[in-house]
C-alpha positions, 0 to 999 in steps of 0.5 A, a space after each residue: 758450567 760446561 764447554 760447548 762445541 759449535 760447528 759452522 757448516 753452512 758453506 756452498 763450497 763453490 771453489 770445489 766444483 765439480 766435486 762440491 755441488 749445491 746439495 753436497 758441498 765441501 764440508 760433506 766431502 772426504 778430501 783428506 783421510 777417511 771421513 768427511 770434513 765435518 766428521 773430522 772436525 767433530 772427531 778432532 775435539 772429541 777428547 775435549 767436548 762430547 757430542 751432547 754438547 755440540 751444536 751445528 749451524 748449517 743450511 736448512 737443506 743440509 740438516 739431514 746430511 749433518 745428521 747422517 755425518 754426525 749421528 751422535 749429535 742431538 737432532 735438536 742441536 742441528 740448526 738449519 738456516 733458511 738463508 745464509 747471513 754470515 758468521 755473526 748470526 750463525 754463531 750468535 744463534 747457537 749461543 742463544 740456544 746454548 744460553 737457554 741450557 747453560 748461560 755460564 758455558 764456554 763455546 769453542 767455534 770451529 768451521 766444518 771444513 778445515 784441516 789440522 795435521 797436529 791435532 794434539 797440539 790444537 787440542 792443547 791450545 783449545 783447552 788452554 783458551 777455554 781455561 783462560 776464558 773461564 778464568 778471566 773472560 775475554 775473546 780468543 782466537 787462534 792465529 796460524 803461524 804463516 808459511 807463505 805470503 797468502 792473499 786469501 786469508 785475513 791476518 791478525 796483528 798482535 800487540 805483545 804478550 799478556 801476563 800469560 805465556 803464549 797468549 797475545 793481545 790483539 792489536 787489530 785484524 787485517 782484511 785479506 791483503 794484496 800480495 805486496 802487503 802480505 809479503 811485507 807482513 811475512 818479512 816482519 814475522 809479527 803477523 798471524 793468519 786469521 783461522 776463523 776459530 774462536 773461544 767465547 763465554 756464552 753470556 759475554 758473547 751475547 752481551 757483546 751482540 747486544 752492545 755492538 749488534 743490537 739489531 741482531 740481538 733483537 732478532 735473536 730474542 724474537 727467534 728464541 721466543 718464537 722459534 716457529 717464525 724462523 723463516 720470517 725472522 732469520 732472513 731479516 737478521 743483519 748480514 755481518 761476520 763475527 770479525 767485523 761485528 764483534 771481534 774488531 770492537 771487543 775490548 779483551 781480545 787475545 790470540 794463541 799462535 798456532 803452529 798446527 799444520 792448519 789449512 782451510 783447504 779452500 781451493 783445489 790448489 790448497 788440496 794439491 799441496 797435501 797430496 803425495 807426489 812422485 819424482 816428477 811432482 805429479 799427484 793423484 787422488 783417484 786413478 791417473 796415468 802420467 807420461 812425460 808430465 810434470 807438476 800435474 795434479 789429478 783428482 778423479 771420482 771414477 774416470 781414469 785421467 791420463 796425461 802426456 807431455 804436459 805440465 803445471 795442470 790441475 784436473 778434476 773429473 767427476 761422472 758428469 764434468 771435468 775441470 781443467 785449470 792452472 793451479 794459480 787460478 784456483 780462486 776463479 773456479 767460482 767463475 765457472 759456477 757463475 757461468 753455469 748459473 747464467 746458462 741455467 745448467 742447474 743439473 750441473 750445480 
């Protein structure tokens, strides 16, 4: 019985255009620190799980990038999806592979593009979740202690403590709420953000897939038997998240409240929150000049970006594109990507 890490690295990162492109999406960007997001994710839990016990599920087009970023992960452990089918097929495919090697193993599942500032605290929580999973079974997730009313995250409502200090049973998962609902939940102090990080026993997860997602289970059985049929079988798998497909139905679901300096860094506005600011609340990643400007964030891959007499702006500059937006509209960057697709400007995507 061993512990395994599964990294989910299949996203396109469209909200990070123009930094993120189809062939170089967000998880391969160095947004914070000195390494790519996916490399930081792998390194974060290196004291708990070694690279030989790591699987990465990514897009077929990104397999070579994963190898370049994580050269110590076995090539056979990098699973390239021909199409994206959401998180349940991704996680279950990795579990099916691990089951062939270690059916009694425990899985720690992490997205490839999150930031965690308090890494020691997270490792302690992850280790605790894996210990509990090994001792008593069940499904575990990490609920982030909210810092504000956020409409871009799902929420978890706990149902009171178990007999183990610091681990709560889950009453229900809540979809991304409108602002007034998010504010009401913040006021109660009884809800947590759904981080999308999980711990499962391999056999228990696969048993739940067979029970709650039988079509997916049948597809994975076929895929394990005939791996050369990946491009035929995988696109036919049901498109469903692990939350909807498994977590909302499983009977023993627990959450560990996690105050770990977490951010999924899902938008430029989220990234801007973590950049150091001057007295005028201006921040720069790259070369920028601010003259009589306030609350401006500049992110540049090369060009010098200059501002005179402006405020409340976010500007991103690459060698071939410039994005200018109000910080509160960061979720809408995908609309620019869609417009470029419609105009067939594929060279900019």
